[in-house]
N, C-alpha and C positions, 0 to 999 in steps of 0.2 A: 453349326448345328441345324438340321432342318426342321421347318415347321411341320407338325404333324396334326392333321385335322380329322376329327371323329364325327361322322354323320350318325347321330344316335348316341345316347348316353343311358342305354339300359344296362342290365347286370354284367353282360359280357363286355361291352365297350367301357364302362367305368373300371372293371377289373383290369382292363389293359392300361387304360392312361394312369389310373392311380398306381399300378405297378412300375409304370415309367418313372412317375414321380418318387416313389419310394427306394427305387434303385438308384436313382440319380442319373438314370441313362438319358433322360430328356427333362429340361427345366420346365418349370410352369409357364413361362413366358413364350415357349415355343410348342405349346399345346392349345388347340382350338377345339371347341367343342359345339356342336349344334343340336338343339332340342327342337321338338314339335311345338312346344309352348313356352312362353316368357317364363312361366311359374317354374318349370323344369329348369330352364336355363339358370334362373336365379338361385335355384337350390343348389345346383352343381358349382356355381361361382362361390356360393357362400361355403361349401365344403372343401373348395380347392382354391384358395387365394392365389392370384396371379395368372390363373387359367383363363383364357378369353373364351365367353360363351356368347352364342347368338341363337337365333331361330331359323329353323329351316323347313317351316310348313309349306314353302312353295318354292317354285323354280328359282326366284331371285334369291331366296335365302340359301339354297344349295350352292348357288353360284358364288355368294359371298364367302362361304366356307371353303369352296375349292380355291378361290382366288388367294385366300390367306395362307393356303397349305402348299408344301411341296409333296407331301405323302398323304393320301386321303384314304382314310380306313372307313369303309361301308360297314357300320355297325347296327343295321336295321334287321327287322325280321324279313323274310323272304317274301312275305305277303304284299310288301309295298315296293318289291323291286321293280315293277312296271312304272313307277313314278320316279323313284331315285336314280336308276341307272341311266335312263335318257336324260335327266337332269345334270348328273355328273358329266356324262360325255359332251353335253353342249358347253359346259363351263371348262372342260379340262384341255390343256395344252400337252399334246403327246411329248414334245421336247422337253417339258419341264416337270410334268407331274407322274407320279407312280399310285396307281389304284390298288388298295388291299382290300379285298373282300373277305368278311367273315361269316357270310350268310351260309348256314348250314344246308348242305344239299347242293348249292350252286358250284359247278365246275368252273374253271377259267373260261372254258369255251362257252359256257352259257352266259356268263358276264360279257364276254367279248361280242356277243351277239348284239348288245346295246352299247358296248365300248370297244370298237373294232381297232383303234389305232393307238390309244393310249396304253403303256405296259399295265398288266394286270398280274397280281400275285394273290393267289388264295392262301389264307391263313385259318385253321381251325384250332382256336385257343380254348382256354377253360378259365373258370372263376378263381382257381387257386393263385393266378398270376397276381391277383392283389396282394397276396403275401409272398411272391417271388418263390412259389413252388409249383409253377403251372408247367403244362405241357403243350407244345404247339406243333402241328403239322404244317409244312410250307411246300407249296407247288406253283411253279411259275408258268405263266400263260405263254402264249407264242411271241408276245412283243417283249417279254421281260429278258434282260440280259444276265448274264452270269453274275455280274458285278451287283446288279439290284437284288438278285436272290439271295446272295451272300450278305449283302447290307441288311436284309430284313431277318435273315437267320441270326446274325450277330445282335440286332436290335431286339429281337424276342428272347434271345439267349440270356438277357439280363432278368427275365422273368421267370426262369426255371430251365426246363429242357426244350430246345428247338430242333427239329430235324426235318429235312427235305424228305419228301415221300412221293411215291408214283401217285398221280392224282386219283387213279382208280381205287386206291386204298384209303382215301380220304374219309369216306363214310365209316369205315370201320374204326379208324383212328378217333372220329368225333364220337362214336358210340362208347368209346372207353373213356377218353380225356374230357370231352365236352359234357356229356351226361353222366359219366361215371361218378362225379362228385354227389349227385343226388342219391345214387345207389349206395355210395360209402356212407353219406348220412343216414340213410335207412338202416344200415347195419349197425352203425353206431347206436341208433336209437334201439334196435332191438338188443344189443349186448347190454345197453344201459337198463332197459326195462327188466331183463332178467336178474340184473344185479339189484335193482330196486326191489324187486320180488323177494330177494333173499335177504334184504333188509340195509342195503347200502343206500345212503342219502342220494337223491336224483342228481345234485350238481357234481359231487363226487364220481358218481357212476359215468356221467356223461365224460367228465374230463379224463377218467381212466380209459374208457373206451376209445375216445378220440386219440389220445396219446399212444395207446397200443397199436391204432391203426397207422399213426405217423411213423413211429418206430419200426414197425413190421416193414413198411414201404422203404424206409431208409436201409435197413438190413438188406433188402433185396437188390436195391439200386448200388449200394456201395460194395456189397460183397460179390455180387453177380451171381449168387445162389439161386437156383431154381426154386420157385415157391413150394413145389411139391416136396422136395427135399427139407426145407424149412418146416414145413407141416411136420414132416416124419421125424425130425430132430426134436420136436416137442412133444411127440406122442410116444411115452414110455410104454413097455409092454404091461397090459394089464392095468394101464393108468387111466386117469380121469380125462385127459385130453383126447385120447383115442375113442372114448365112449361119446363125447360131445362131436367129435368129427364124424363119426358113424351115424350119428343121429342127424347131422346135416345132411349127410349123404341120402339117408332114407326119406329125408323130406324133400329131396330134389334141389338141394341148394345150388349145386354147380351148374345143373341144367337150367334152373330157373334163372340165373345170372346170364348165362348164355342166351336164353330165351328172350330176355330183356333187350340184349344187344340187337337181336335179329328183328324184334318188334319196332324198335325206334329207327332202325334203318329203314324198314318199310315204310313207316310214317314219314321220314324225311323225303322219300322218293315220291310220296303222294303229294306232300306239300309243294314241292318243286313242279311238279306236274300240274298241279292247280293254279300255280302262280303265273 
């Protein structure tokens, strides 16, 4: 089993390595996590016994993490890429290491500007990986072999759905999978608020709304039915569901959701341009 090192233990990085542990795909003694502070490293070590933690606030710390790992996952925010990428490149061995970048908006080509020889694969993950219901888009860089891409597809497949995509479509994928959980959570809150206003206790309302979202998603995935047909199947003539669906359309629900995707893609592009 290869050692997998994570530079960064934020929400997304933790979702990935906690998912690996939960699925059994990677054992704790093969996971290395570096954090910017000792306090954060100690907190991660306490939550995940057996995982090796270290501090990577400087170049030496990054080198320590890279040296301990075969696969290096760059799980930091794009704003510190100017420090992280050159430090990783300096420590990496192209014959040994595989670099995984999960930085939103960063293409393999952009990562390869700083890491020109070591194989790079870009992965766009999401937080549901922590409960093994994630979705990952995977694209290989110029130095990544077919074997390495397949290895990462298999690895992330333990965390939910993993698919190879044309890198030009990464931003669109990220907008739905990476940011979509926030939108889904907002929808759950809205449904719950409506039920609470009608008298249902808050906790029950949240549980019912969340389970309905999970069940609907599972129906779509397992049956292959188009969501528009699923909606129509629930809308009886003259019934209550069609009345609610019309209200959502009148309020621009679908257009608002599409607009949110467009807005965040534009924001990702600005972040990358500014980094």
